[in-house]
C-alpha positions as CSV (number, residue, x, y, z in Angstrom):
1,M,171.1,61.9,107.2
2,R,168.9,63.2,104.4
3,L,168.7,67.0,104.1
4,E,165.4,68.8,103.9
5,V,164.7,70.3,100.4
6,D,165.4,73.9,101.6
7,D,168.6,72.9,103.3
8,Y,169.7,71.0,100.2
9,F,169.3,73.9,97.9
10,L,170.8,76.4,100.4
11,K,173.9,74.1,100.6
12,M,174.0,74.1,96.8
13,A,173.9,78.0,96.8
14,E,176.8,77.9,99.2
15,L,178.7,75.7,96.8
16,V,177.8,77.9,93.8
17,A,179.2,80.9,95.8
18,L,182.6,79.3,95.8
19,R,182.8,80.2,92.1
20,S,182.6,83.9,93.0
21,T,185.3,86.2,91.7
22,C,184.3,89.1,94.0
23,K,187.0,90.0,96.6
24,R,184.5,91.5,99.0
25,R,181.9,88.8,99.3
26,A,181.0,85.5,97.7
27,V,177.3,85.0,97.1
28,G,175.5,82.1,95.4
29,C,172.0,81.8,93.9
30,V,170.1,78.6,92.8
31,L,166.7,79.0,91.0
32,V,164.4,76.1,91.5
33,D,161.0,75.4,89.9
34,K,157.9,73.9,91.6
35,K,159.1,70.4,90.8
36,N,162.3,71.1,92.7
37,H,164.4,71.1,89.5
38,V,167.3,73.5,89.3
39,T,166.7,75.9,86.4
40,A,169.7,78.2,86.8
41,T,172.6,79.1,89.1
42,G,174.6,82.3,89.5
43,Y,177.4,83.8,91.6
44,N,178.6,87.3,91.9
45,G,181.5,88.4,89.8
46,V,182.6,91.0,87.2
47,P,181.0,91.0,83.7
48,K,182.4,88.5,81.2
49,G,185.7,89.6,79.7
50,F,186.6,91.8,82.7
51,M,189.6,91.1,84.9
52,H,188.5,89.2,88.0
53,C,188.3,91.2,91.2
54,I,190.1,88.5,93.1
55,D,193.1,89.0,90.8
56,Y,192.7,92.8,90.1
57,P,190.6,94.3,92.9
58,C,188.1,97.0,91.9
59,K,187.7,100.3,93.8
60,G,185.0,98.9,96.0
61,A,186.8,95.6,96.9
62,D,187.9,96.7,100.4
63,A,184.8,98.7,101.4
64,P,182.6,97.3,104.2
65,S,179.7,95.2,103.0
66,G,176.7,97.3,101.8
67,T,178.8,100.4,101.2
68,R,180.3,102.0,98.1
69,L,178.3,99.6,95.9
70,N,178.6,102.0,93.0
71,E,182.4,101.3,93.0
72,C,181.9,97.5,92.8
73,K,181.9,96.0,89.3
74,A,180.4,92.7,90.3
75,V,177.1,91.5,88.8
76,H,175.2,90.0,91.7
77,A,174.4,86.3,91.9
78,E,170.6,86.8,91.5
79,M,171.1,88.8,88.3
80,N,173.5,86.3,86.9
81,A,171.2,83.4,87.6
82,L,168.2,85.2,86.0
83,L,170.4,85.9,82.9
84,Q,170.9,82.1,82.6
85,L,167.3,81.3,83.1
86,Q,165.3,79.5,80.4
87,S,162.2,78.7,82.4
88,T,159.0,80.7,82.7
89,D,157.6,78.7,85.6
90,E,157.2,80.1,89.1
91,L,160.5,79.8,90.9
92,T,162.1,79.7,94.3
93,A,165.5,81.5,94.7
94,Y,167.9,79.9,97.2
95,L,170.4,82.5,98.3
96,T,173.4,82.6,100.6
97,V,172.1,86.0,101.7
98,T,168.8,87.9,101.1
99,P,169.0,90.2,98.1
100,C,170.2,93.8,98.1
101,F,167.9,96.6,97.0
102,D,168.7,96.4,93.3
103,C,168.5,92.6,93.2
104,A,165.2,92.7,95.1
105,K,163.8,94.9,92.3
106,V,165.0,92.5,89.6
107,L,163.6,89.5,91.5
108,A,160.3,91.3,92.0
109,N,160.1,91.7,88.2
110,S,160.8,88.0,87.6
111,N,159.0,84.7,88.1
112,V,160.4,84.2,91.6
113,T,157.6,83.8,94.1
114,R,159.7,82.6,97.1
115,I,163.2,83.3,98.5
116,V,165.0,81.0,101.0
117,A,168.1,82.6,102.4
118,S,170.8,81.6,104.9
119,V,171.4,85.2,106.2
120,W,169.5,88.5,106.3
121,Y,171.2,91.3,104.4
122,P,170.5,94.5,106.4
123,Q,168.6,96.8,104.0
124,T,165.3,98.0,105.2
125,E,163.8,98.8,101.8
126,V,164.3,95.2,100.6
127,K,161.6,93.8,102.9
128,D,159.1,96.4,101.5
129,I,159.9,95.5,97.8
130,L,159.6,91.8,98.4
131,E,156.3,92.2,100.3
132,Q,154.8,94.4,97.6
133,A,155.8,91.8,95.0
134,H,154.2,89.1,97.1
135,I,157.5,87.2,97.3
136,I,157.6,84.9,100.4
137,V,160.9,85.1,102.3
138,D,162.1,82.2,104.5
139,I,165.2,82.3,106.5
140,P,165.4,78.9,108.2
141,M,167.9,79.9,110.9
142,M,165.6,82.5,112.3
143,V,163.7,81.4,115.4
144,S,160.4,83.1,114.5
145,S,158.7,85.3,111.9
146,E,159.0,88.2,114.3
147,E,162.7,88.3,113.6
148,W,161.9,89.2,110.0
149,D,159.8,92.1,111.3
150,C,162.7,93.3,113.5
151,Q,165.3,93.5,110.8
152,P,166.7,96.9,110.2
């Protein structure tokens, strides 16, 4: 069975997430241009040259998701992908989870015009940032667009 384009790139983001060196959560990002060419990938992990969190956990490693983020040394998947980016075309970001507040701000300041994610990351402010930046958000597993409106 042939995968739909969005499903294909979401699966690719899941595969990229397997390279994560973050103990708390593995996240993957695939940036794709209008021609459906992959322009960059990224996963979350500590900055280059640092000891990997999976080997030497940082202070935030055992904190619940979305908490004590200032104690986490990981650079997020979206940011790592944008650091690898060479393209200036409009892009779609395929993510294993919608961006956090900081990554949403970075994406809003980039060439990303659409986000396709597997899971909603519960931060209310993120929706406002993405809407103001006119970034379309699709979460295929959601039954309807009303679910996006109901997110915390």
